[in-house]
DRENTI-634171 format. One record per residue (C-alpha): residue number from 1; residue in one letter; chain; x, y, z. Coordinates in steps of 0.25 Angstrom, whole numbers. Layout:
<atoms>
{pos:NUM	code:a	unit:A	xx:X	yy:Y	zz:Z}
...
</atoms>
This chain:
<atoms>
{pos:1	code:x	unit:A	xx:-204	yy:94	zz:-203}
{pos:2	code:x	unit:A	xx:-207	yy:103	zz:-190}
{pos:3	code:x	unit:A	xx:-194	yy:110	zz:-188}
{pos:4	code:x	unit:A	xx:-192	yy:118	zz:-200}
{pos:5	code:x	unit:A	xx:-190	yy:134	zz:-205}
{pos:6	code:x	unit:A	xx:-199	yy:141	zz:-213}
{pos:7	code:x	unit:A	xx:-200	yy:153	zz:-220}
{pos:8	code:x	unit:A	xx:-212	yy:162	zz:-228}
{pos:9	code:x	unit:A	xx:-211	yy:176	zz:-234}
{pos:10	code:x	unit:A	xx:-221	yy:186	zz:-235}
{pos:11	code:x	unit:A	xx:-222	yy:198	zz:-243}
{pos:12	code:x	unit:A	xx:-226	yy:214	zz:-240}
{pos:13	code:x	unit:A	xx:-239	yy:220	zz:-246}
{pos:14	code:x	unit:A	xx:-229	yy:227	zz:-257}
{pos:15	code:x	unit:A	xx:-221	yy:214	zz:-261}
{pos:16	code:x	unit:A	xx:-226	yy:214	zz:-278}
{pos:17	code:x	unit:A	xx:-233	yy:200	zz:-278}
{pos:18	code:x	unit:A	xx:-242	yy:203	zz:-265}
{pos:19	code:x	unit:A	xx:-246	yy:219	zz:-272}
{pos:20	code:x	unit:A	xx:-251	yy:209	zz:-284}
{pos:21	code:x	unit:A	xx:-257	yy:202	zz:-272}
{pos:22	code:x	unit:A	xx:-264	yy:214	zz:-268}
{pos:23	code:x	unit:A	xx:-269	yy:219	zz:-280}
{pos:24	code:x	unit:A	xx:-275	yy:207	zz:-284}
{pos:25	code:x	unit:A	xx:-282	yy:207	zz:-271}
{pos:26	code:x	unit:A	xx:-286	yy:223	zz:-272}
{pos:27	code:x	unit:A	xx:-292	yy:221	zz:-284}
{pos:28	code:x	unit:A	xx:-299	yy:207	zz:-279}
{pos:29	code:x	unit:A	xx:-305	yy:215	zz:-267}
{pos:30	code:x	unit:A	xx:-307	yy:228	zz:-276}
{pos:31	code:x	unit:A	xx:-318	yy:218	zz:-285}
{pos:32	code:x	unit:A	xx:-324	yy:210	zz:-273}
{pos:33	code:x	unit:A	xx:-327	yy:224	zz:-268}
{pos:34	code:x	unit:A	xx:-338	yy:226	zz:-280}
{pos:35	code:x	unit:A	xx:-340	yy:212	zz:-283}
{pos:36	code:x	unit:A	xx:-338	yy:200	zz:-274}
{pos:37	code:x	unit:A	xx:-341	yy:190	zz:-284}
{pos:38	code:x	unit:A	xx:-329	yy:192	zz:-293}
{pos:39	code:x	unit:A	xx:-320	yy:183	zz:-297}
{pos:40	code:x	unit:A	xx:-307	yy:189	zz:-297}
{pos:41	code:x	unit:A	xx:-293	yy:183	zz:-300}
{pos:42	code:x	unit:A	xx:-283	yy:196	zz:-301}
{pos:43	code:x	unit:A	xx:-269	yy:195	zz:-304}
{pos:44	code:x	unit:A	xx:-259	yy:207	zz:-302}
{pos:45	code:x	unit:A	xx:-244	yy:210	zz:-305}
{pos:46	code:x	unit:A	xx:-236	yy:221	zz:-301}
{pos:47	code:x	unit:A	xx:-222	yy:225	zz:-308}
{pos:48	code:x	unit:A	xx:-214	yy:237	zz:-310}
{pos:49	code:x	unit:A	xx:-225	yy:250	zz:-311}
{pos:50	code:x	unit:A	xx:-237	yy:239	zz:-315}
{pos:51	code:x	unit:A	xx:-247	yy:230	zz:-309}
{pos:52	code:x	unit:A	xx:-254	yy:222	zz:-319}
{pos:53	code:x	unit:A	xx:-270	yy:215	zz:-314}
{pos:54	code:x	unit:A	xx:-275	yy:203	zz:-321}
{pos:55	code:x	unit:A	xx:-284	yy:193	zz:-319}
{pos:56	code:x	unit:A	xx:-297	yy:188	zz:-319}
{pos:57	code:x	unit:A	xx:-309	yy:195	zz:-313}
{pos:58	code:x	unit:A	xx:-324	yy:194	zz:-315}
{pos:59	code:x	unit:A	xx:-331	yy:204	zz:-308}
{pos:60	code:x	unit:A	xx:-344	yy:216	zz:-308}
{pos:61	code:x	unit:A	xx:-335	yy:226	zz:-302}
{pos:62	code:x	unit:A	xx:-326	yy:236	zz:-306}
{pos:63	code:x	unit:A	xx:-313	yy:239	zz:-300}
{pos:64	code:x	unit:A	xx:-302	yy:247	zz:-305}
{pos:65	code:x	unit:A	xx:-290	yy:238	zz:-302}
{pos:66	code:x	unit:A	xx:-277	yy:248	zz:-304}
{pos:67	code:x	unit:A	xx:-284	yy:257	zz:-295}
{pos:68	code:x	unit:A	xx:-284	yy:244	zz:-286}
{pos:69	code:x	unit:A	xx:-271	yy:242	zz:-289}
{pos:70	code:x	unit:A	xx:-265	yy:254	zz:-286}
{pos:71	code:x	unit:A	xx:-271	yy:257	zz:-274}
{pos:72	code:x	unit:A	xx:-266	yy:243	zz:-268}
{pos:73	code:x	unit:A	xx:-251	yy:247	zz:-273}
{pos:74	code:x	unit:A	xx:-252	yy:260	zz:-267}
{pos:75	code:x	unit:A	xx:-258	yy:254	zz:-251}
{pos:76	code:x	unit:A	xx:-245	yy:244	zz:-254}
{pos:77	code:x	unit:A	xx:-239	yy:255	zz:-254}
{pos:78	code:x	unit:A	xx:-232	yy:256	zz:-268}
{pos:79	code:x	unit:A	xx:-236	yy:271	zz:-272}
{pos:80	code:x	unit:A	xx:-224	yy:277	zz:-276}
{pos:81	code:x	unit:A	xx:-215	yy:276	zz:-286}
{pos:82	code:x	unit:A	xx:-201	yy:275	zz:-277}
{pos:83	code:x	unit:A	xx:-207	yy:260	zz:-274}
{pos:84	code:x	unit:A	xx:-206	yy:256	zz:-286}
{pos:85	code:x	unit:A	xx:-220	yy:254	zz:-289}
{pos:86	code:x	unit:A	xx:-232	yy:264	zz:-287}
{pos:87	code:x	unit:A	xx:-245	yy:261	zz:-288}
{pos:88	code:x	unit:A	xx:-250	yy:274	zz:-291}
{pos:89	code:x	unit:A	xx:-243	yy:274	zz:-304}
{pos:90	code:x	unit:A	xx:-241	yy:261	zz:-307}
{pos:91	code:x	unit:A	xx:-247	yy:253	zz:-319}
{pos:92	code:x	unit:A	xx:-260	yy:245	zz:-318}
{pos:93	code:x	unit:A	xx:-262	yy:233	zz:-328}
{pos:94	code:x	unit:A	xx:-276	yy:226	zz:-329}
{pos:95	code:x	unit:A	xx:-278	yy:212	zz:-335}
{pos:96	code:x	unit:A	xx:-292	yy:207	zz:-331}
{pos:97	code:x	unit:A	xx:-301	yy:196	zz:-335}
{pos:98	code:x	unit:A	xx:-314	yy:189	zz:-331}
{pos:99	code:x	unit:A	xx:-313	yy:175	zz:-325}
{pos:100	code:x	unit:A	xx:-313	yy:164	zz:-334}
{pos:101	code:x	unit:A	xx:-328	yy:160	zz:-335}
{pos:102	code:x	unit:A	xx:-322	yy:145	zz:-337}
{pos:103	code:x	unit:A	xx:-318	yy:147	zz:-322}
{pos:104	code:x	unit:A	xx:-330	yy:156	zz:-317}
{pos:105	code:x	unit:A	xx:-341	yy:146	zz:-322}
{pos:106	code:x	unit:A	xx:-334	yy:135	zz:-310}
{pos:107	code:x	unit:A	xx:-330	yy:147	zz:-300}
{pos:108	code:x	unit:A	xx:-347	yy:153	zz:-302}
{pos:109	code:x	unit:A	xx:-353	yy:138	zz:-301}
{pos:110	code:x	unit:A	xx:-345	yy:127	zz:-296}
{pos:111	code:x	unit:A	xx:-346	yy:114	zz:-301}
{pos:112	code:x	unit:A	xx:-354	yy:108	zz:-287}
{pos:113	code:x	unit:A	xx:-364	yy:119	zz:-293}
{pos:114	code:x	unit:A	xx:-363	yy:116	zz:-307}
{pos:115	code:x	unit:A	xx:-364	yy:99	zz:-303}
{pos:116	code:x	unit:A	xx:-378	yy:105	zz:-294}
{pos:117	code:x	unit:A	xx:-370	yy:97	zz:-281}
{pos:118	code:x	unit:A	xx:-366	yy:110	zz:-274}
{pos:119	code:x	unit:A	xx:-373	yy:119	zz:-265}
{pos:120	code:x	unit:A	xx:-372	yy:136	zz:-264}
{pos:121	code:x	unit:A	xx:-357	yy:135	zz:-259}
{pos:122	code:x	unit:A	xx:-353	yy:127	zz:-270}
{pos:123	code:x	unit:A	xx:-356	yy:138	zz:-280}
{pos:124	code:x	unit:A	xx:-342	yy:142	zz:-282}
{pos:125	code:x	unit:A	xx:-330	yy:135	zz:-288}
{pos:126	code:x	unit:A	xx:-318	yy:136	zz:-286}
{pos:127	code:x	unit:A	xx:-312	yy:147	zz:-295}
{pos:128	code:x	unit:A	xx:-299	yy:137	zz:-297}
{pos:129	code:x	unit:A	xx:-293	yy:123	zz:-294}
{pos:130	code:x	unit:A	xx:-281	yy:122	zz:-286}
{pos:131	code:x	unit:A	xx:-278	yy:119	zz:-272}
{pos:132	code:x	unit:A	xx:-275	yy:128	zz:-258}
{pos:133	code:x	unit:A	xx:-268	yy:129	zz:-245}
{pos:134	code:x	unit:A	xx:-272	yy:134	zz:-232}
{pos:135	code:x	unit:A	xx:-262	yy:132	zz:-220}
{pos:136	code:x	unit:A	xx:-263	yy:136	zz:-206}
{pos:137	code:x	unit:A	xx:-254	yy:135	zz:-193}
{pos:138	code:x	unit:A	xx:-250	yy:136	zz:-178}
{pos:139	code:x	unit:A	xx:-239	yy:147	zz:-180}
{pos:140	code:x	unit:A	xx:-246	yy:158	zz:-180}
{pos:141	code:x	unit:A	xx:-259	yy:164	zz:-174}
{pos:142	code:x	unit:A	xx:-265	yy:167	zz:-189}
{pos:143	code:x	unit:A	xx:-261	yy:151	zz:-190}
{pos:144	code:x	unit:A	xx:-252	yy:156	zz:-202}
{pos:145	code:x	unit:A	xx:-237	yy:152	zz:-201}
{pos:146	code:x	unit:A	xx:-227	yy:159	zz:-194}
{pos:147	code:x	unit:A	xx:-217	yy:163	zz:-207}
{pos:148	code:x	unit:A	xx:-229	yy:168	zz:-215}
{pos:149	code:x	unit:A	xx:-234	yy:174	zz:-205}
{pos:150	code:x	unit:A	xx:-223	yy:182	zz:-197}
{pos:151	code:x	unit:A	xx:-219	yy:186	zz:-214}
{pos:152	code:x	unit:A	xx:-232	yy:192	zz:-216}
{pos:153	code:x	unit:A	xx:-232	yy:200	zz:-204}
{pos:154	code:x	unit:A	xx:-216	yy:204	zz:-207}
{pos:155	code:x	unit:A	xx:-223	yy:209	zz:-222}
{pos:156	code:x	unit:A	xx:-234	yy:215	zz:-217}
{pos:157	code:x	unit:A	xx:-226	yy:222	zz:-208}
{pos:158	code:x	unit:A	xx:-217	yy:229	zz:-218}
{pos:159	code:x	unit:A	xx:-231	yy:236	zz:-224}
{pos:160	code:x	unit:A	xx:-234	yy:240	zz:-210}
{pos:161	code:x	unit:A	xx:-220	yy:247	zz:-207}
{pos:162	code:x	unit:A	xx:-219	yy:252	zz:-222}
{pos:163	code:x	unit:A	xx:-233	yy:260	zz:-222}
{pos:164	code:x	unit:A	xx:-232	yy:265	zz:-209}
{pos:165	code:x	unit:A	xx:-218	yy:272	zz:-210}
{pos:166	code:x	unit:A	xx:-212	yy:263	zz:-198}
{pos:167	code:x	unit:A	xx:-203	yy:259	zz:-211}
{pos:168	code:x	unit:A	xx:-207	yy:268	zz:-223}
{pos:169	code:x	unit:A	xx:-195	yy:266	zz:-231}
{pos:170	code:x	unit:A	xx:-199	yy:250	zz:-233}
{pos:171	code:x	unit:A	xx:-207	yy:247	zz:-246}
{pos:172	code:x	unit:A	xx:-218	yy:239	zz:-251}
{pos:173	code:x	unit:A	xx:-212	yy:225	zz:-255}
{pos:174	code:x	unit:A	xx:-206	yy:216	zz:-244}
{pos:175	code:x	unit:A	xx:-207	yy:199	zz:-241}
{pos:176	code:x	unit:A	xx:-204	yy:195	zz:-227}
{pos:177	code:x	unit:A	xx:-197	yy:181	zz:-225}
{pos:178	code:x	unit:A	xx:-198	yy:173	zz:-211}
{pos:179	code:x	unit:A	xx:-192	yy:161	zz:-207}
{pos:180	code:x	unit:A	xx:-196	yy:152	zz:-195}
{pos:181	code:x	unit:A	xx:-191	yy:139	zz:-189}
{pos:182	code:x	unit:A	xx:-200	yy:129	zz:-185}
{pos:183	code:x	unit:A	xx:-200	yy:118	zz:-174}
{pos:184	code:x	unit:A	xx:-210	yy:109	zz:-175}
{pos:185	code:x	unit:A	xx:-219	yy:114	zz:-184}
{pos:186	code:x	unit:A	xx:-219	yy:129	zz:-173}
{pos:187	code:x	unit:A	xx:-213	yy:141	zz:-178}
{pos:188	code:x	unit:A	xx:-203	yy:143	zz:-167}
{pos:189	code:x	unit:A	xx:-190	yy:152	zz:-174}
{pos:190	code:x	unit:A	xx:-192	yy:165	zz:-181}
{pos:191	code:x	unit:A	xx:-179	yy:164	zz:-190}
{pos:192	code:x	unit:A	xx:-177	yy:175	zz:-201}
{pos:193	code:x	unit:A	xx:-186	yy:185	zz:-207}
{pos:194	code:x	unit:A	xx:-183	yy:190	zz:-219}
{pos:195	code:x	unit:A	xx:-189	yy:205	zz:-224}
{pos:196	code:x	unit:A	xx:-187	yy:211	zz:-237}
{pos:197	code:x	unit:A	xx:-192	yy:224	zz:-238}
{pos:198	code:x	unit:A	xx:-194	yy:235	zz:-249}
{pos:199	code:x	unit:A	xx:-187	yy:248	zz:-244}
{pos:200	code:x	unit:A	xx:-185	yy:263	zz:-248}
{pos:201	code:x	unit:A	xx:-170	yy:265	zz:-256}
{pos:202	code:x	unit:A	xx:-158	yy:267	zz:-247}
{pos:203	code:x	unit:A	xx:-164	yy:261	zz:-234}
{pos:204	code:x	unit:A	xx:-152	yy:250	zz:-226}
{pos:205	code:x	unit:A	xx:-157	yy:238	zz:-225}
{pos:206	code:x	unit:A	xx:-149	yy:235	zz:-211}
{pos:207	code:x	unit:A	xx:-148	yy:248	zz:-204}
{pos:208	code:x	unit:A	xx:-164	yy:250	zz:-207}
{pos:209	code:x	unit:A	xx:-173	yy:241	zz:-215}
{pos:210	code:x	unit:A	xx:-168	yy:228	zz:-206}
{pos:211	code:x	unit:A	xx:-169	yy:235	zz:-193}
{pos:212	code:x	unit:A	xx:-183	yy:243	zz:-197}
{pos:213	code:x	unit:A	xx:-189	yy:227	zz:-201}
{pos:214	code:x	unit:A	xx:-183	yy:221	zz:-188}
{pos:215	code:x	unit:A	xx:-188	yy:233	zz:-181}
{pos:216	code:x	unit:A	xx:-202	yy:236	zz:-187}
{pos:217	code:x	unit:A	xx:-205	yy:224	zz:-194}
{pos:218	code:x	unit:A	xx:-199	yy:211	zz:-189}
{pos:219	code:x	unit:A	xx:-199	yy:212	zz:-175}
{pos:220	code:x	unit:A	xx:-213	yy:218	zz:-171}
{pos:221	code:x	unit:A	xx:-219	yy:205	zz:-179}
{pos:222	code:x	unit:A	xx:-209	yy:193	zz:-172}
{pos:223	code:x	unit:A	xx:-218	yy:183	zz:-164}
{pos:224	code:x	unit:A	xx:-215	yy:184	zz:-150}
{pos:225	code:x	unit:A	xx:-211	yy:168	zz:-152}
{pos:226	code:x	unit:A	xx:-199	yy:174	zz:-162}
{pos:227	code:x	unit:A	xx:-195	yy:187	zz:-155}
{pos:228	code:x	unit:A	xx:-183	yy:180	zz:-149}
{pos:229	code:x	unit:A	xx:-178	yy:174	zz:-162}
{pos:230	code:x	unit:A	xx:-165	yy:177	zz:-167}
{pos:231	code:x	unit:A	xx:-170	yy:177	zz:-181}
{pos:232	code:x	unit:A	xx:-162	yy:183	zz:-194}
{pos:233	code:x	unit:A	xx:-168	yy:196	zz:-201}
{pos:234	code:x	unit:A	xx:-166	yy:198	zz:-216}
{pos:235	code:x	unit:A	xx:-169	yy:211	zz:-222}
{pos:236	code:x	unit:A	xx:-169	yy:215	zz:-238}
{pos:237	code:x	unit:A	xx:-158	yy:203	zz:-241}
{pos:238	code:x	unit:A	xx:-155	yy:208	zz:-253}
{pos:239	code:x	unit:A	xx:-148	yy:222	zz:-249}
{pos:240	code:x	unit:A	xx:-159	yy:230	zz:-254}
{pos:241	code:x	unit:A	xx:-177	yy:231	zz:-257}
{pos:242	code:x	unit:A	xx:-179	yy:245	zz:-262}
{pos:243	code:x	unit:A	xx:-186	yy:241	zz:-276}
{pos:244	code:x	unit:A	xx:-198	yy:231	zz:-273}
{pos:245	code:x	unit:A	xx:-212	yy:229	zz:-277}
{pos:246	code:x	unit:A	xx:-216	yy:226	zz:-291}
{pos:247	code:x	unit:A	xx:-205	yy:234	zz:-295}
{pos:248	code:x	unit:A	xx:-196	yy:226	zz:-291}
{pos:249	code:x	unit:A	xx:-204	yy:213	zz:-292}
{pos:250	code:x	unit:A	xx:-216	yy:209	zz:-301}
{pos:251	code:x	unit:A	xx:-227	yy:205	zz:-291}
{pos:252	code:x	unit:A	xx:-238	yy:196	zz:-297}
{pos:253	code:x	unit:A	xx:-253	yy:192	zz:-287}
{pos:254	code:x	unit:A	xx:-252	yy:178	zz:-282}
{pos:255	code:x	unit:A	xx:-237	yy:176	zz:-278}
{pos:256	code:x	unit:A	xx:-235	yy:175	zz:-266}
{pos:257	code:x	unit:A	xx:-245	yy:165	zz:-262}
{pos:258	code:x	unit:A	xx:-235	yy:158	zz:-252}
{pos:259	code:x	unit:A	xx:-235	yy:174	zz:-244}
{pos:260	code:x	unit:A	xx:-250	yy:172	zz:-244}
{pos:261	code:x	unit:A	xx:-251	yy:160	zz:-239}
{pos:262	code:x	unit:A	xx:-242	yy:153	zz:-227}
{pos:263	code:x	unit:A	xx:-228	yy:157	zz:-233}
{pos:264	code:x	unit:A	xx:-225	yy:143	zz:-239}
{pos:265	code:x	unit:A	xx:-231	yy:134	zz:-226}
{pos:266	code:x	unit:A	xx:-242	yy:129	zz:-232}
{pos:267	code:x	unit:A	xx:-243	yy:124	zz:-247}
{pos:268	code:x	unit:A	xx:-250	yy:133	zz:-258}
{pos:269	code:x	unit:A	xx:-258	yy:130	zz:-269}
{pos:270	code:x	unit:A	xx:-252	yy:141	zz:-277}
{pos:271	code:x	unit:A	xx:-265	yy:149	zz:-280}
{pos:272	code:x	unit:A	xx:-264	yy:164	zz:-275}
{pos:273	code:x	unit:A	xx:-275	yy:173	zz:-266}
{pos:274	code:x	unit:A	xx:-273	yy:186	zz:-271}
{pos:275	code:x	unit:A	xx:-283	yy:193	zz:-281}
{pos:276	code:x	unit:A	xx:-294	yy:181	zz:-281}
{pos:277	code:x	unit:A	xx:-308	yy:181	zz:-277}
{pos:278	code:x	unit:A	xx:-312	yy:169	zz:-269}
{pos:279	code:x	unit:A	xx:-316	yy:159	zz:-280}
{pos:280	code:x	unit:A	xx:-302	yy:159	zz:-282}
{pos:281	code:x	unit:A	xx:-298	yy:147	zz:-272}
{pos:282	code:x	unit:A	xx:-285	yy:150	zz:-273}
{pos:283	code:x	unit:A	xx:-287	yy:161	zz:-263}
{pos:284	code:x	unit:A	xx:-302	yy:156	zz:-257}
{pos:285	code:x	unit:A	xx:-298	yy:143	zz:-252}
{pos:286	code:x	unit:A	xx:-284	yy:145	zz:-248}
{pos:287	code:x	unit:A	xx:-290	yy:155	zz:-238}
{pos:288	code:x	unit:A	xx:-299	yy:145	zz:-236}
{pos:289	code:x	unit:A	xx:-290	yy:133	zz:-232}
{pos:290	code:x	unit:A	xx:-282	yy:144	zz:-224}
{pos:291	code:x	unit:A	xx:-295	yy:145	zz:-214}
{pos:292	code:x	unit:A	xx:-297	yy:131	zz:-213}
{pos:293	code:x	unit:A	xx:-282	yy:128	zz:-208}
{pos:294	code:x	unit:A	xx:-284	yy:140	zz:-199}
{pos:295	code:x	unit:A	xx:-293	yy:131	zz:-193}
{pos:296	code:x	unit:A	xx:-290	yy:121	zz:-193}
{pos:297	code:x	unit:A	xx:-277	yy:125	zz:-186}
{pos:298	code:x	unit:A	xx:-285	yy:136	zz:-176}
{pos:299	code:x	unit:A	xx:-293	yy:123	zz:-173}
{pos:300	code:x	unit:A	xx:-281	yy:117	zz:-167}
{pos:301	code:x	unit:A	xx:-283	yy:105	zz:-177}
{pos:302	code:x	unit:A	xx:-268	yy:106	zz:-182}
{pos:303	code:x	unit:A	xx:-257	yy:115	zz:-181}
{pos:304	code:x	unit:A	xx:-255	yy:115	zz:-196}
{pos:305	code:x	unit:A	xx:-264	yy:113	zz:-207}
{pos:306	code:x	unit:A	xx:-263	yy:115	zz:-222}
{pos:307	code:x	unit:A	xx:-278	yy:114	zz:-230}
{pos:308	code:x	unit:A	xx:-276	yy:112	zz:-245}
{pos:309	code:x	unit:A	xx:-290	yy:113	zz:-252}
{pos:310	code:x	unit:A	xx:-291	yy:111	zz:-268}
{pos:311	code:x	unit:A	xx:-302	yy:115	zz:-279}
{pos:312	code:x	unit:A	xx:-304	yy:112	zz:-293}
{pos:313	code:x	unit:A	xx:-309	yy:124	zz:-300}
{pos:314	code:x	unit:A	xx:-324	yy:127	zz:-301}
{pos:315	code:x	unit:A	xx:-328	yy:115	zz:-290}
{pos:316	code:x	unit:A	xx:-332	yy:123	zz:-277}
{pos:317	code:x	unit:A	xx:-328	yy:112	zz:-267}
{pos:318	code:x	unit:A	xx:-312	yy:108	zz:-265}
{pos:319	code:x	unit:A	xx:-306	yy:96	zz:-272}
{pos:320	code:x	unit:A	xx:-298	yy:93	zz:-258}
{pos:321	code:x	unit:A	xx:-295	yy:98	zz:-244}
{pos:322	code:x	unit:A	xx:-282	yy:95	zz:-238}
{pos:323	code:x	unit:A	xx:-277	yy:97	zz:-224}
{pos:324	code:x	unit:A	xx:-261	yy:96	zz:-219}
{pos:325	code:x	unit:A	xx:-260	yy:98	zz:-204}
{pos:326	code:x	unit:A	xx:-243	yy:93	zz:-204}
{pos:327	code:x	unit:A	xx:-245	yy:84	zz:-193}
{pos:328	code:x	unit:A	xx:-252	yy:94	zz:-185}
{pos:329	code:x	unit:A	xx:-266	yy:90	zz:-184}
{pos:330	code:x	unit:A	xx:-274	yy:86	zz:-171}
{pos:331	code:x	unit:A	xx:-283	yy:78	zz:-178}
{pos:332	code:x	unit:A	xx:-283	yy:66	zz:-189}
{pos:333	code:x	unit:A	xx:-279	yy:75	zz:-202}
{pos:334	code:x	unit:A	xx:-289	yy:69	zz:-209}
{pos:335	code:x	unit:A	xx:-301	yy:75	zz:-203}
{pos:336	code:x	unit:A	xx:-297	yy:89	zz:-205}
{pos:337	code:x	unit:A	xx:-301	yy:90	zz:-221}
{pos:338	code:x	unit:A	xx:-314	yy:86	zz:-217}
{pos:339	code:x	unit:A	xx:-314	yy:98	zz:-206}
{pos:340	code:x	unit:A	xx:-312	yy:107	zz:-215}
{pos:341	code:x	unit:A	xx:-321	yy:102	zz:-227}
{pos:342	code:x	unit:A	xx:-332	yy:103	zz:-215}
{pos:343	code:x	unit:A	xx:-327	yy:117	zz:-210}
{pos:344	code:x	unit:A	xx:-322	yy:127	zz:-223}
{pos:345	code:x	unit:A	xx:-331	yy:127	zz:-235}
{pos:346	code:x	unit:A	xx:-319	yy:127	zz:-244}
{pos:347	code:x	unit:A	xx:-326	yy:131	zz:-257}
{pos:348	code:x	unit:A	xx:-326	yy:143	zz:-263}
</atoms>
């Protein structure tokens, strides 16, 4: 299907699920600053007045996790009670175990090393089984699909205008959504922009919020190719968005995996990124095959490319590599997996 309409969404840094992702990654970063060999699988839940951090961490580092949590929450903008969540006063509960020794033994020494058949780069085994996908296309200079690319830009801009005071009545929570019409596989028309943003009490949507968003968020970021499109703008369609963040909706690490990747334009293996060290192939392998897909597209081999890689736990080498170019390949598609194996080392 070459002509179609496609929609993708993004979220702001103050969305409760994305706040949970950022806390998990902040804990990971703090640990890695002290001990880069750490094994980290950190999960976070945020709800009314409370953050719970749990998972499996094996490390020589000492990190004050509650302090990392509070610093992260405050940096997002939840720093006062009137916002419904306050990083200064919220409760923080931690429940951390070490990595299972049954997993560690396969990650520390991969099957290839145990069998005496591998080289130095076969030392680390995959931290889990599963499949991961990487994707690239020519929609944008970043080789990302247009709907998710533009939705991300709107979400980032919401944080910018809030923190800079341009739209000081905005609050941290928010979501964006973009709908694009494609013709012959190319984005041709911007159909709809939807922005839902938390705001201070008593701010009128039609007379203030919507006009401000069009002027300060939407119009400055519209790509030139869509500048003359008569697109629809939807703003806070429920009519009000004063209650937001964890106070309104419980947040969990790993619940925005489509936002974190390609907005639904490509397949997903199901594993999240945040709070995971590089031995977790859910994260590292997804990055690696995105890199491979980008290079396939940047080299002009195809205008769309999706790469799947799969692993067995405790084994360094992937069990499979698959490439889909959706009929856009300039060479025999069956040659591309061999090119990837030749030029990209997909071991953890």
